[in-house]
VOLO-126641 format. One record per residue: residue number from 1; x, y, z of N, C-alpha, C in turn; residue in three letters. Coordinates in Angstrom, 1 decimal. Layout:
REM residues N
DONU   seq   n.east   n.north     n.up   ca.east   ca.north    ca.up   c.east   c.north     c.up   type
DONU   NUM        X         Y        Z         X          Y        Z        X         Y        Z    ala
...
REM end
This chain:
REM residues 82
DONU   seq   n.east   n.north     n.up   ca.east   ca.north    ca.up   c.east   c.north     c.up   type
DONU     1      0.8      -1.2      0.0       0.0        0.0      0.0      0.9       1.2      0.0    met
DONU     2      1.9       1.2      0.8       2.8        2.4      0.9      3.5       2.6     -0.4    thr
DONU     3      3.9       1.6     -1.1       4.6        1.7     -2.4      3.6       2.3     -3.4    val
DONU     4      2.3       1.9     -3.3       1.3        2.4     -4.2      1.0       3.9     -4.0    ala
DONU     5      0.8       4.2     -2.7       0.5        5.6     -2.4      1.7       6.6     -2.6    thr
DONU     6      2.9       6.1     -2.3       4.1        6.9     -2.6      4.3       7.2     -4.1    asp
DONU     7      3.8       6.3     -4.9       4.0        6.4     -6.3      2.7       6.9     -7.0    asn
DONU     8      1.7       7.4     -6.2       0.4        7.9     -6.7     -0.3       7.0     -7.7    leu
DONU     9     -0.3       5.7     -7.3      -1.1        4.7     -8.1     -2.6       5.0     -7.9    ile
DONU    10     -3.3       5.3     -9.0      -4.7        5.5     -8.9     -5.5       4.3     -8.4    pro
DONU    11     -6.5       4.6     -7.6      -7.3        3.5     -7.1     -6.9       3.0     -5.7    gly
DONU    12     -5.8       3.4     -5.2      -5.3        3.0     -3.9     -5.5       4.2     -3.0    ile
DONU    13     -6.6       4.3     -2.4      -6.9        5.5     -1.6     -6.3       5.4     -0.2    asp
DONU    14     -6.2       4.2      0.4      -5.6        4.0      1.7     -6.1       5.0      2.8    ala
DONU    15     -7.4       5.2      2.8      -8.0        6.2      3.7     -7.6       5.9      5.2    glu
DONU    16     -7.4       4.7      5.6      -7.1        4.4      7.0     -5.6       4.5      7.3    cys
DONU    17     -4.8       4.7      6.3      -3.3        4.8      6.4     -2.6       3.5      6.7    gly
DONU    18     -3.3       2.4      6.4      -2.7        1.1      6.6     -3.1       0.4      7.8    gly
DONU    19     -4.1       0.9      8.5      -4.6        0.3      9.7     -5.5      -0.9      9.5    ala
DONU    20     -5.8      -1.3      8.3      -6.7       -2.4      8.0     -8.0      -2.2      8.5    cys
DONU    21     -8.6      -1.0      8.2      -9.9       -0.7      8.6    -10.9      -0.1      7.6    ser
DONU    22    -10.4       0.0      6.3     -11.3        0.7      5.4    -11.4      -0.1      4.0    cys
DONU    23    -10.5      -0.9      3.7     -10.5       -1.7      2.4    -10.4      -0.9      1.2    ala
DONU    24     -9.9       0.3      1.3      -9.7        1.2      0.1     -8.4       1.0     -0.6    thr
DONU    25     -7.7      -0.2     -0.3      -6.5       -0.6     -1.0     -6.6      -2.0     -1.5    cys
DONU    26     -7.9      -2.3     -2.0      -8.2       -3.7     -2.5     -7.5      -3.9     -3.8    his
DONU    27     -6.8      -5.0     -3.8      -6.0       -5.4     -5.1     -6.2      -6.9     -5.3    val
DONU    28     -5.9      -7.3     -6.6      -5.9       -8.7     -7.0     -4.5      -9.1     -7.2    tyr
DONU    29     -4.2     -10.3     -6.7      -2.9      -10.9     -7.0     -3.2     -12.1     -8.0    ile
DONU    30     -2.8     -11.9     -9.2      -3.1      -12.9    -10.3     -2.3     -14.1    -10.3    asn
DONU    31     -1.1     -14.1     -9.8      -0.2      -15.2     -9.8     -0.4     -16.1     -8.6    asp
DONU    32     -0.9     -17.3     -8.7      -1.2      -18.1     -7.5      0.1     -18.4     -6.7    pro
DONU    33      1.2     -18.5     -7.3       2.5      -18.7     -6.5      2.8     -17.5     -5.7    lys
DONU    34      2.6     -16.3     -6.3       2.9      -15.1     -5.5      1.9     -14.9     -4.4    gln
DONU    35      0.6     -15.2     -4.7      -0.4      -15.1     -3.7     -0.1     -16.0     -2.5    leu
DONU    36      0.4     -17.2     -2.7       0.7      -18.1     -1.7      1.9     -17.6     -0.8    gln
DONU    37      2.8     -17.0     -1.5       4.0      -16.4     -0.8      3.6     -15.3      0.2    leu
DONU    38      2.4     -14.7      0.0       2.0      -13.6      0.8      1.5     -14.0      2.2    leu
DONU    39      1.2     -15.3      2.3       0.7      -15.8      3.6     -0.8     -15.7      3.7    gly
DONU    40     -1.3     -16.2      4.8      -2.7      -16.2      5.0     -3.3     -14.8      5.4    glu
DONU    41     -4.5     -14.5      5.0      -5.2      -13.3      5.4     -5.5     -13.4      6.9    lys
DONU    42     -5.5     -12.2      7.5      -5.9      -12.2      8.9     -7.4     -12.2      9.0    ser
DONU    43     -8.0     -12.5     10.2      -9.4      -12.4     10.3    -10.0     -11.1      9.9    asp
DONU    44     -9.3     -10.0     10.3      -9.8       -8.7     10.0     -9.8      -8.4      8.5    val
DONU    45     -8.8      -8.9      7.8      -8.7       -8.7      6.4     -9.8      -9.5      5.7    glu
DONU    46    -10.1     -10.7      6.1     -11.2      -11.5      5.6    -12.5     -10.8      5.8    his
DONU    47    -12.7     -10.2      7.0     -14.0       -9.5      7.3    -14.2      -8.3      6.4    met
DONU    48    -13.1      -7.5      6.2     -13.2       -6.3      5.4    -13.5      -6.7      3.9    leu
DONU    49    -12.8      -7.7      3.4     -13.0       -8.2      2.0    -14.4      -8.7      1.8    leu
DONU    50    -15.0      -9.3      2.8     -16.3       -9.9      2.7    -17.4      -8.8      2.4    asp
DONU    51    -17.1      -7.6      2.8     -18.0       -6.5      2.5    -18.0      -5.9      1.1    tyr
DONU    52    -17.0      -6.4      0.3     -16.8       -5.8     -1.0    -17.5      -6.7     -2.1    leu
DONU    53    -18.2      -6.0     -3.0     -18.9       -6.7     -4.1    -17.8      -7.2     -5.1    asp
DONU    54    -16.7      -6.6     -5.1     -15.6       -7.0     -6.1    -14.6      -8.0     -5.6    thr
DONU    55    -14.9      -8.6     -4.4     -14.0       -9.6     -3.8    -13.9     -10.8     -4.7    lys
DONU    56    -12.7     -11.3     -4.8     -12.4      -12.6     -5.5    -11.5     -13.4     -4.6    arg
DONU    57    -11.3     -14.7     -5.1     -10.4      -15.6     -4.3     -9.0     -15.0     -4.2    glu
DONU    58     -8.6     -14.2     -5.2      -7.2      -13.7     -5.1     -7.2     -12.2     -4.6    asn
DONU    59     -8.2     -11.8     -3.9      -8.2      -10.5     -3.4     -7.3     -10.4     -2.1    ser
DONU    60     -6.7      -9.2     -2.0      -5.9       -8.9     -0.8     -6.1      -7.4     -0.6    arg
DONU    61     -5.8      -7.0      0.6      -5.7       -5.6      1.0     -4.2      -5.2      0.9    leu
DONU    62     -3.9      -4.3      0.1      -2.5       -3.9     -0.1     -1.8      -3.6      1.2    ala
DONU    63     -2.5      -3.0      2.1      -1.9       -2.6      3.4     -1.5      -3.8      4.2    cys
DONU    64     -1.9      -5.0      3.9      -1.6       -6.2      4.6     -0.5      -7.0      3.9    gln
DONU    65      0.0      -6.5      2.8       1.0       -7.2      2.0      2.3      -6.7      2.4    val
DONU    66      3.1      -7.5      3.0       4.5       -7.1      3.4      5.5      -7.5      2.4    asn
DONU    67      6.0      -6.6      1.7       7.0       -6.9      0.6      8.3      -7.3      1.1    leu
DONU    68      8.8      -8.4      0.5      10.2       -8.9      0.8     10.8      -9.2     -0.5    thr
DONU    69     12.0      -9.7     -0.5      12.7      -10.1     -1.8     11.9     -11.2     -2.4    asp
DONU    70     11.2     -12.1     -1.7      10.4      -13.2     -2.3      9.4     -12.6     -3.2    lys
DONU    71      8.9     -11.4     -3.0       7.9      -10.9     -3.9      8.4     -10.1     -5.1    gln
DONU    72      9.7     -10.2     -5.3      10.3       -9.5     -6.5      9.5      -9.9     -7.7    asp
DONU    73      9.0      -8.9     -8.4       8.3       -9.2     -9.6      6.8      -9.3     -9.4    gly
DONU    74      6.3      -9.1     -8.2       4.9       -9.2     -7.9      4.1      -8.2     -8.7    leu
DONU    75      3.0      -8.7     -9.3       2.2       -7.9    -10.1      0.8      -7.9     -9.4    val
DONU    76      0.3      -6.7     -9.1      -1.0       -6.6     -8.6     -1.9      -5.7     -9.5    val
DONU    77     -3.2      -6.0     -9.5      -4.1       -5.2    -10.2     -5.1      -4.5     -9.2    his
DONU    78     -5.3      -3.3     -9.4      -6.1       -2.5     -8.5     -7.6      -2.9     -8.8    val
DONU    79     -8.3      -3.3     -7.7      -9.7       -3.7     -7.9    -10.6      -2.4     -8.1    ala
DONU    80    -11.7      -2.6     -8.9     -12.6       -1.5     -9.0    -13.1      -1.0     -7.7    pro
DONU    81    -13.3       0.3     -7.6     -13.8        0.8     -6.3    -15.3       0.7     -6.3    gln
DONU    82    -15.9       0.4     -5.2     -17.3        0.2     -5.1    -17.9       1.3     -4.1    thr
REM end
């Protein structure tokens, strides 16, 4: 989320500043291997995503994605805002 907001990526509003309380940083991770490397979603992330009409199996909140060298080359797509 921070990488997106620092680089003015449209569609990543991050209204809560990364506190995992608004879901305005909803993204899709299309590569199943990369999605698996990100680890499990927290209960709070699951709850917030459940409120979104645009939720998919590969949905994540960008504020909950901790980037490491393992995610080098990670491609995310910004979900449509609802």
